[in-house]
N, CA, C and O atoms as a GROMACS GRO file, in nm:
protein
  364
    1MET      N    1  -3.915 -10.153  -3.661
    1MET     CA    2  -3.881 -10.022  -3.691
    1MET      C    3  -3.980  -9.914  -3.669
    1MET      O    4  -4.102  -9.925  -3.655
    2LEU      N    5  -3.907  -9.809  -3.669
    2LEU     CA    6  -3.998  -9.678  -3.617
    2LEU      C    7  -4.042  -9.613  -3.771
    2LEU      O    8  -3.958  -9.587  -3.857
    3LEU      N    9  -4.168  -9.595  -3.785
    3LEU     CA   10  -4.224  -9.541  -3.906
    3LEU      C   11  -4.265  -9.387  -3.876
    3LEU      O   12  -4.354  -9.365  -3.794
    4LYS      N   13  -4.207  -9.294  -3.936
    4LYS     CA   14  -4.252  -9.148  -3.908
    4LYS      C   15  -4.257  -9.090  -4.047
    4LYS      O   16  -4.155  -9.094  -4.116
    5LEU      N   17  -4.366  -9.037  -4.091
    5LEU     CA   18  -4.388  -8.946  -4.205
    5LEU      C   19  -4.361  -8.810  -4.191
    5LEU      O   20  -4.413  -8.758  -4.093
    6ASP      N   21  -4.294  -8.738  -4.263
    6ASP     CA   22  -4.276  -8.593  -4.252
    6ASP      C   23  -4.364  -8.521  -4.352
    6ASP      O   24  -4.405  -8.575  -4.454
    7GLY      N   25  -4.390  -8.397  -4.319
    7GLY     CA   26  -4.459  -8.312  -4.426
    7GLY      C   27  -4.602  -8.344  -4.430
    7GLY      O   28  -4.652  -8.408  -4.338
    8ASN      N   29  -4.677  -8.300  -4.541
    8ASN     CA   30  -4.806  -8.328  -4.546
    8ASN      C   31  -4.820  -8.459  -4.626
    8ASN      O   32  -4.767  -8.477  -4.736
    9PHE      N   33  -4.891  -8.542  -4.567
    9PHE     CA   34  -4.930  -8.664  -4.643
    9PHE      C   35  -5.072  -8.710  -4.630
    9PHE      O   36  -5.126  -8.695  -4.521
   10ALA      N   37  -5.129  -8.759  -4.716
   10ALA     CA   38  -5.269  -8.782  -4.716
   10ALA      C   39  -5.302  -8.927  -4.689
   10ALA      O   40  -5.223  -9.010  -4.733
   11ILE      N   41  -5.406  -8.967  -4.625
   11ILE     CA   42  -5.453  -9.088  -4.574
   11ILE      C   43  -5.561  -9.120  -4.655
   11ILE      O   44  -5.656  -9.041  -4.649
   12GLU      N   45  -5.572  -9.228  -4.738
   12GLU     CA   46  -5.692  -9.262  -4.821
   12GLU      C   47  -5.752  -9.384  -4.736
   12GLU      O   48  -5.684  -9.484  -4.711
   13ASP      N   49  -5.862  -9.370  -4.700
   13ASP     CA   50  -5.938  -9.480  -4.624
   13ASP      C   51  -6.013  -9.556  -4.726
   13ASP      O   52  -6.108  -9.506  -4.787
   14LEU      N   53  -5.972  -9.678  -4.746
   14LEU     CA   54  -6.049  -9.764  -4.855
   14LEU      C   55  -6.159  -9.828  -4.807
   14LEU      O   56  -6.240  -9.880  -4.883
   15TRP      N   57  -6.173  -9.830  -4.662
   15TRP     CA   58  -6.304  -9.912  -4.620
   15TRP      C   59  -6.391  -9.832  -4.526
   15TRP      O   60  -6.458  -9.888  -4.440
   16ASN      N   61  -6.392  -9.720  -4.539
   16ASN     CA   62  -6.480  -9.634  -4.459
   16ASN      C   63  -6.476  -9.647  -4.310
   16ASN      O   64  -6.579  -9.658  -4.244
   17HIS      N   65  -6.350  -9.646  -4.253
   17HIS     CA   66  -6.318  -9.668  -4.116
   17HIS      C   67  -6.377  -9.526  -4.041
   17HIS      O   68  -6.415  -9.432  -4.110
   18THR      N   69  -6.380  -9.524  -3.912
   18THR     CA   70  -6.427  -9.416  -3.848
   18THR      C   71  -6.321  -9.299  -3.866
   18THR      O   72  -6.201  -9.324  -3.866
   19PRO      N   73  -6.375  -9.156  -3.883
   19PRO     CA   74  -6.294  -9.047  -3.875
   19PRO      C   75  -6.186  -9.034  -3.767
   19PRO      O   76  -6.077  -8.979  -3.784
   20GLU      N   77  -6.229  -9.094  -3.655
   20GLU     CA   78  -6.147  -9.094  -3.544
   20GLU      C   79  -6.022  -9.183  -3.570
   20GLU      O   80  -5.907  -9.143  -3.548
   21ASN      N   81  -6.049  -9.301  -3.617
   21ASN     CA   82  -5.946  -9.398  -3.665
   21ASN      C   83  -5.834  -9.350  -3.754
   21ASN      O   84  -5.715  -9.373  -3.738
   22VAL      N   85  -5.894  -9.275  -3.857
   22VAL     CA   86  -5.797  -9.214  -3.955
   22VAL      C   87  -5.723  -9.092  -3.897
   22VAL      O   88  -5.613  -9.059  -3.941
   23GLN      N   89  -5.785  -9.026  -3.796
   23GLN     CA   90  -5.709  -8.908  -3.751
   23GLN      C   91  -5.608  -8.964  -3.658
   23GLN      O   92  -5.500  -8.908  -3.645
   24GLN      N   93  -5.641  -9.083  -3.586
   24GLN     CA   94  -5.536  -9.160  -3.493
   24GLN      C   95  -5.422  -9.204  -3.569
   24GLN      O   96  -5.310  -9.191  -3.520
   25LEU      N   97  -5.436  -9.251  -3.676
   25LEU     CA   98  -5.325  -9.306  -3.768
   25LEU      C   99  -5.255  -9.181  -3.823
   25LEU      O  100  -5.138  -9.197  -3.856
   26GLN      N  101  -5.309  -9.058  -3.838
   26GLN     CA  102  -5.250  -8.961  -3.894
   26GLN      C  103  -5.155  -8.904  -3.783
   26GLN      O  104  -5.047  -8.853  -3.812
   27ARG      N  105  -5.194  -8.915  -3.673
   27ARG     CA  106  -5.121  -8.860  -3.553
   27ARG      C  107  -4.985  -8.950  -3.526
   27ARG      O  108  -4.872  -8.907  -3.504
   28LEU      N  109  -5.028  -9.089  -3.533
   28LEU     CA  110  -4.928  -9.189  -3.515
   28LEU      C  111  -4.805  -9.163  -3.607
   28LEU      O  112  -4.687  -9.156  -3.573
   29LEU      N  113  -4.856  -9.152  -3.727
   29LEU     CA  114  -4.736  -9.142  -3.849
   29LEU      C  115  -4.660  -9.026  -3.850
   29LEU      O  116  -4.546  -9.018  -3.895
   30ALA      N  117  -4.739  -8.917  -3.791
   30ALA     CA  118  -4.657  -8.792  -3.795
   30ALA      C  119  -4.561  -8.794  -3.667
   30ALA      O  120  -4.454  -8.735  -3.667
   31SER      N  121  -4.599  -8.851  -3.582
   31SER     CA  122  -4.511  -8.844  -3.445
   31SER      C  123  -4.405  -8.955  -3.447
   31SER      O  124  -4.301  -8.949  -3.380
   32GLY      N  125  -4.442  -9.066  -3.536
   32GLY     CA  126  -4.349  -9.189  -3.516
   32GLY      C  127  -4.412  -9.298  -3.439
   32GLY      O  128  -4.456  -9.284  -3.325
   33VAL      N  129  -4.413  -9.412  -3.509
   33VAL     CA  130  -4.488  -9.534  -3.425
   33VAL      C  131  -4.413  -9.651  -3.470
   33VAL      O  132  -4.364  -9.650  -3.583
   34PRO      N  133  -4.396  -9.764  -3.383
   34PRO     CA  134  -4.329  -9.879  -3.414
   34PRO      C  135  -4.409  -9.936  -3.524
   34PRO      O  136  -4.531  -9.924  -3.518
   35ALA      N  137  -4.350 -10.001  -3.629
   35ALA     CA  138  -4.423 -10.065  -3.746
   35ALA      C  139  -4.356 -10.198  -3.773
   35ALA      O  140  -4.237 -10.219  -3.748
   36PHE      N  141  -4.441 -10.286  -3.826
   36PHE     CA  142  -4.371 -10.417  -3.880
   36PHE      C  143  -4.409 -10.433  -4.030
   36PHE      O  144  -4.524 -10.439  -4.073
   37ALA      N  145  -4.286 -10.439  -4.111
   37ALA     CA  146  -4.307 -10.450  -4.246
   37ALA      C  147  -4.375 -10.587  -4.286
   37ALA      O  148  -4.344 -10.688  -4.221
   38ASP      N  149  -4.455 -10.593  -4.376
   38ASP     CA  150  -4.521 -10.703  -4.435
   38ASP      C  151  -4.400 -10.783  -4.496
   38ASP      O  152  -4.327 -10.715  -4.569
   39SER      N  153  -4.366 -10.911  -4.482
   39SER     CA  154  -4.261 -10.971  -4.549
   39SER      C  155  -4.298 -11.015  -4.689
   39SER      O  156  -4.214 -11.049  -4.772
   40HIS      N  157  -4.434 -11.014  -4.712
   40HIS     CA  158  -4.464 -11.069  -4.841
   40HIS      C  159  -4.508 -10.936  -4.941
   40HIS      O  160  -4.525 -10.953  -5.062
   41ARG      N  161  -4.524 -10.814  -4.883
   41ARG     CA  162  -4.551 -10.721  -4.980
   41ARG      C  163  -4.467 -10.582  -4.939
   41ARG      O  164  -4.465 -10.536  -4.826
   42ARG      N  165  -4.404 -10.531  -5.044
   42ARG     CA  166  -4.334 -10.412  -5.026
   42ARG      C  167  -4.409 -10.291  -5.003
   42ARG      O  168  -4.508 -10.261  -5.070
   43ASP      N  169  -4.354 -10.211  -4.894
   43ASP     CA  170  -4.414 -10.100  -4.856
   43ASP      C  171  -4.543 -10.105  -4.782
   43ASP      O  172  -4.614 -10.005  -4.772
   44PHE      N  173  -4.577 -10.231  -4.725
   44PHE     CA  174  -4.706 -10.257  -4.666
   44PHE      C  175  -4.650 -10.281  -4.513
   44PHE      O  176  -4.543 -10.336  -4.489
   45TYR      N  177  -4.743 -10.229  -4.410
   45TYR     CA  178  -4.684 -10.229  -4.270
   45TYR      C  179  -4.818 -10.250  -4.186
   45TYR      O  180  -4.931 -10.215  -4.221
   46GLU      N  181  -4.782 -10.316  -4.061
   46GLU     CA  182  -4.884 -10.327  -3.968
   46GLU      C  183  -4.830 -10.240  -3.842
   46GLU      O  184  -4.713 -10.246  -3.802
   47ILE      N  185  -4.922 -10.164  -3.789
   47ILE     CA  186  -4.894 -10.070  -3.680
   47ILE      C  187  -4.983 -10.110  -3.586
   47ILE      O  188  -5.104 -10.102  -3.610
   48GLU      N  189  -4.933 -10.160  -3.460
   48GLU     CA  190  -5.015 -10.202  -3.340
   48GLU      C  191  -5.012 -10.073  -3.245
   48GLU      O  192  -4.909 -10.015  -3.208
   49HIS      N  193  -5.137 -10.042  -3.215
   49HIS     CA  194  -5.159  -9.928  -3.113
   49HIS      C  195  -5.280  -9.948  -3.020
   49HIS      O  196  -5.388  -9.974  -3.072
   50GLU      N  197  -5.271  -9.937  -2.906
   50GLU     CA  198  -5.391  -9.960  -2.815
   50GLU      C  199  -5.496 -10.060  -2.853
   50GLU      O  200  -5.615 -10.039  -2.879
   51HIS      N  201  -5.428 -10.180  -2.852
   51HIS     CA  202  -5.498 -10.307  -2.882
   51HIS      C  203  -5.594 -10.320  -3.014
   51HIS      O  204  -5.698 -10.386  -3.024
   52GLN      N  205  -5.530 -10.238  -3.114
   52GLN     CA  206  -5.570 -10.259  -3.247
   52GLN      C  207  -5.457 -10.266  -3.345
   52GLN      O  208  -5.344 -10.234  -3.308
   53VAL      N  209  -5.477 -10.305  -3.461
   53VAL     CA  210  -5.368 -10.313  -3.562
   53VAL      C  211  -5.417 -10.238  -3.697
   53VAL      O  212  -5.518 -10.275  -3.758
   54PHE      N  213  -5.341 -10.136  -3.735
   54PHE     CA  214  -5.367 -10.072  -3.869
   54PHE      C  215  -5.290 -10.137  -3.956
   54PHE      O  216  -5.173 -10.161  -3.924
   55TYR      N  217  -5.342 -10.179  -4.084
   55TYR     CA  218  -5.267 -10.230  -4.200
   55TYR      C  219  -5.271 -10.136  -4.304
   55TYR      O  220  -5.380 -10.106  -4.353
   56ILE      N  221  -5.146 -10.074  -4.351
   56ILE     CA  222  -5.136  -9.974  -4.436
   56ILE      C  223  -5.043  -9.997  -4.551
   56ILE      O  224  -4.951 -10.077  -4.538
   57HIS      N  225  -5.061  -9.933  -4.660
   57HIS     CA  226  -4.954  -9.934  -4.780
   57HIS      C  227  -4.922  -9.793  -4.801
   57HIS      O  228  -5.007  -9.704  -4.807
   58ILE      N  229  -4.800  -9.775  -4.811
   58ILE     CA  230  -4.731  -9.639  -4.833
   58ILE      C  231  -4.689  -9.632  -5.000
   58ILE      O  232  -4.593  -9.694  -5.046
   59CYS      N  233  -4.760  -9.561  -5.063
   59CYS     CA  234  -4.750  -9.554  -5.202
   59CYS      C  235  -4.608  -9.479  -5.244
   59CYS      O  236  -4.549  -9.409  -5.161
   60PRO      N  237  -4.560  -9.499  -5.371
   60PRO     CA  238  -4.435  -9.433  -5.389
   60PRO      C  239  -4.455  -9.253  -5.396
   60PRO      O  240  -4.357  -9.179  -5.385
   61ASN      N  241  -4.577  -9.208  -5.414
   61ASN     CA  242  -4.600  -9.083  -5.425
   61ASN      C  243  -4.624  -9.020  -5.273
   61ASN      O  244  -4.647  -8.900  -5.255
   62GLY      N  245  -4.615  -9.108  -5.178
   62GLY     CA  246  -4.615  -9.069  -5.033
   62GLY      C  247  -4.763  -9.080  -4.974
   62GLY      O  248  -4.788  -9.056  -4.856
   63LYS      N  249  -4.859  -9.118  -5.068
   63LYS     CA  250  -4.990  -9.127  -5.010
   63LYS      C  251  -4.996  -9.276  -4.921
   63LYS      O  252  -4.936  -9.380  -4.950
   64VAL      N  253  -5.079  -9.253  -4.813
   64VAL     CA  254  -5.093  -9.363  -4.723
   64VAL      C  255  -5.229  -9.426  -4.760
   64VAL      O  256  -5.328  -9.353  -4.764
   65LEU      N  257  -5.240  -9.566  -4.789
   65LEU     CA  258  -5.363  -9.632  -4.807
   65LEU      C  259  -5.395  -9.692  -4.660
   65LEU      O  260  -5.304  -9.755  -4.605
   66LEU      N  261  -5.502  -9.679  -4.603
   66LEU     CA  262  -5.550  -9.756  -4.484
   66LEU      C  263  -5.625  -9.854  -4.544
   66LEU      O  264  -5.726  -9.828  -4.610
   67LEU      N  265  -5.578  -9.979  -4.523
   67LEU     CA  266  -5.645 -10.104  -4.579
   67LEU      C  267  -5.741 -10.182  -4.482
   67LEU      O  268  -5.846 -10.232  -4.523
   68ALA      N  269  -5.701 -10.188  -4.360
   68ALA     CA  270  -5.765 -10.273  -4.270
   68ALA      C  271  -5.741 -10.214  -4.115
   68ALA      O  272  -5.636 -10.156  -4.087
   69ILE      N  273  -5.834 -10.232  -4.029
   69ILE     CA  274  -5.805 -10.224  -3.887
   69ILE      C  275  -5.866 -10.350  -3.830
   69ILE      O  276  -5.971 -10.396  -3.874
   70TRP      N  277  -5.795 -10.404  -3.730
   70TRP     CA  278  -5.845 -10.540  -3.652
   70TRP      C  279  -5.805 -10.523  -3.519
   70TRP      O  280  -5.711 -10.448  -3.492
   71PRO      N  281  -5.878 -10.596  -3.418
   71PRO     CA  282  -5.831 -10.600  -3.281
   71PRO      C  283  -5.706 -10.685  -3.273
   71PRO      O  284  -5.694 -10.792  -3.333
   72GLU      N  285  -5.605 -10.628  -3.189
   72GLU     CA  286  -5.470 -10.693  -3.179
   72GLU      C  287  -5.500 -10.835  -3.135
   72GLU      O  288  -5.594 -10.856  -3.058
   73GLY      N  289  -5.422 -10.936  -3.182
   73GLY     CA  290  -5.447 -11.057  -3.150
   73GLY      C  291  -5.526 -11.142  -3.257
   73GLY      O  292  -5.531 -11.265  -3.252
   74SER      N  293  -5.578 -11.081  -3.338
   74SER     CA  294  -5.662 -11.143  -3.433
   74SER      C  295  -5.641 -11.088  -3.566
   74SER      O  296  -5.609 -10.970  -3.582
   75VAL      N  297  -5.657 -11.172  -3.665
   75VAL     CA  298  -5.626 -11.115  -3.802
   75VAL      C  299  -5.761 -11.165  -3.892
   75VAL      O  300  -5.803 -11.280  -3.897
   76PRO      N  301  -5.810 -11.064  -3.950
   76PRO     CA  302  -5.946 -11.088  -4.037
   76PRO      C  303  -5.909 -11.204  -4.144
   76PRO      O  304  -5.796 -11.223  -4.189
   77ALA      N  305  -6.007 -11.267  -4.172
   77ALA     CA  306  -6.003 -11.380  -4.284
   77ALA      C  307  -5.958 -11.330  -4.403
   77ALA      O  308  -5.869 -11.393  -4.461
   78HIS      N  309  -6.011 -11.208  -4.464
   78HIS     CA  310  -5.944 -11.149  -4.583
   78HIS      C  311  -5.796 -11.125  -4.589
   78HIS      O  312  -5.729 -11.142  -4.690
   79VAL      N  313  -5.750 -11.082  -4.473
   79VAL     CA  314  -5.605 -11.057  -4.460
   79VAL      C  315  -5.533 -11.188  -4.451
   79VAL      O  316  -5.431 -11.191  -4.519
   80GLN      N  317  -5.558 -11.289  -4.390
   80GLN     CA  318  -5.512 -11.412  -4.369
   80GLN      C  319  -5.506 -11.485  -4.518
   80GLN      O  320  -5.410 -11.554  -4.552
   81CYS      N  321  -5.622 -11.459  -4.603
   81CYS     CA  322  -5.628 -11.523  -4.718
   81CYS      C  323  -5.527 -11.449  -4.819
   81CYS      O  324  -5.450 -11.510  -4.893
   82ALA      N  325  -5.536 -11.333  -4.814
   82ALA     CA  326  -5.442 -11.251  -4.911
   82ALA      C  327  -5.291 -11.276  -4.864
   82ALA      O  328  -5.207 -11.274  -4.954
   83SER      N  329  -5.252 -11.295  -4.751
   83SER     CA  330  -5.107 -11.337  -4.718
   83SER      C  331  -5.083 -11.484  -4.767
   83SER      O  332  -4.972 -11.520  -4.806
   84HIS      N  333  -5.186 -11.561  -4.765
   84HIS     CA  334  -5.158 -11.714  -4.811
   84HIS      C  335  -5.141 -11.695  -4.952
   84HIS      O  336  -5.040 -11.745  -5.003
   85LEU      N  337  -5.226 -11.628  -5.028
   85LEU     CA  338  -5.222 -11.634  -5.165
   85LEU      C  339  -5.091 -11.567  -5.212
   85LEU      O  340  -5.038 -11.610  -5.314
   86THR      N  341  -5.037 -11.469  -5.147
   86THR     CA  342  -4.910 -11.406  -5.191
   86THR      C  343  -4.789 -11.493  -5.165
   86THR      O  344  -4.688 -11.491  -5.235
   87ALA      N  345  -4.806 -11.567  -5.060
   87ALA     CA  346  -4.696 -11.669  -5.017
   87ALA      C  347  -4.697 -11.769  -5.124
   87ALA      O  348  -4.593 -11.794  -5.186
   88ALA      N  349  -4.804 -11.826  -5.150
   88ALA     CA  350  -4.821 -11.946  -5.247
   88ALA      C  351  -4.773 -11.892  -5.397
   88ALA      O  352  -4.710 -11.966  -5.473
   89SER      N  353  -4.809 -11.757  -5.433
   89SER     CA  354  -4.769 -11.719  -5.551
   89SER      C  355  -4.632 -11.709  -5.557
   89SER      O  356  -4.583 -11.717  -5.670
   90ALA      N  357  -4.558 -11.694  -5.463
   90ALA     CA  358  -4.416 -11.642  -5.473
   90ALA      C  359  -4.321 -11.798  -5.478
   90ALA      O  360  -4.199 -11.794  -5.491
   91ILE      N  361  -4.388 -11.917  -5.467
   91ILE     CA  362  -4.339 -12.042  -5.472
   91ILE      C  363  -4.293 -12.074  -5.625
   91ILE      O  364  -4.245 -12.183  -5.654
   0.00000   0.00000   0.00000
């Protein structure tokens, strides 16, 4: 899917990523970027760009939460663990 946010939207960086990464995400979302919806969580997305993955949540009020960034092809342990717990709790 193509994810494009219109208007003024705020990005809240929950883990102190570099300002360059936050600005890059801002540009990507403003111009439109392919995104993959998280099948376990509503309004959570993975955005792959230039060998890295941004993991975000779009709040009902339009705020974007930047939750994680990792190199493309790998998934951090805390993200794998959270996905496993969500899938297990849905059973």
